C-alpha positions as semicolon CSV with decimal commas, in nm:
position;residue;x (nm);y (nm);z (nm)
1;X;-7,936;-3,206;0,118
2;X;-7,937;-3,191;-0,261
3;X;-7,658;-2,931;-0,239
4;X;-7,437;-3,177;-0,049
5;X;-7,512;-3,458;-0,296
6;X;-7,433;-3,222;-0,585
7;X;-7,097;-3,131;-0,428
8;X;-7,007;-3,497;-0,372
9;X;-7,095;-3,580;-0,732
10;X;-7,049;-3,945;-0,829
11;X;-6,957;-4,040;-0,470
12;X;-7,317;-3,973;-0,359
13;X;-7,476;-4,171;-0,643
14;X;-7,694;-4,468;-0,540
15;X;-7,675;-4,378;-0,169
16;X;-7,965;-4,349;0,075
17;X;-8,023;-4,022;0,262
18;X;-8,090;-4,084;0,632
19;X;-8,188;-3,805;0,870
20;X;-8,006;-3,819;1,203
21;X;-8,039;-3,604;1,514
22;X;-7,807;-3,325;1,399
23;X;-7,811;-3,363;1,022
24;X;-7,814;-3,615;0,741
25;X;-7,608;-3,921;0,648
26;X;-7,543;-4,083;0,312
27;X;-7,541;-4,462;0,334
28;X;-7,481;-4,730;0,073
29;X;-7,741;-5,004;0,050
30;X;-7,649;-5,350;0,175
31;X;-7,722;-5,508;-0,164
32;X;-7,401;-5,360;-0,307
33;X;-7,193;-5,523;-0,033
34;X;-7,360;-5,862;-0,069
35;X;-7,240;-5,889;-0,429
36;X;-6,880;-5,827;-0,320
37;X;-6,874;-6,067;-0,028
38;X;-7,108;-6,344;-0,143
39;X;-6,943;-6,684;-0,126
40;X;-7,082;-7,002;-0,269
41;X;-7,112;-7,278;-0,012
42;X;-7,002;-7,623;-0,120
43;X;-6,975;-7,954;0,061
44;X;-6,637;-8,029;0,218
45;X;-6,459;-8,325;0,060
46;X;-6,254;-8,567;0,268
47;X;-5,940;-8,414;0,113
48;X;-6,032;-8,070;0,250
49;X;-6,139;-8,180;0,598
């Protein structure tokens, strides 16, 4: 598995290695996606209703 991560270089950085039935998968953690899609919730004003 380290050979595959070495070949992928920076693309494999910070990814989790998960063993599947026929091999391995590289997955990004959910925390990285939360930062991109986090939206602050605010009350709706009468003007926006």
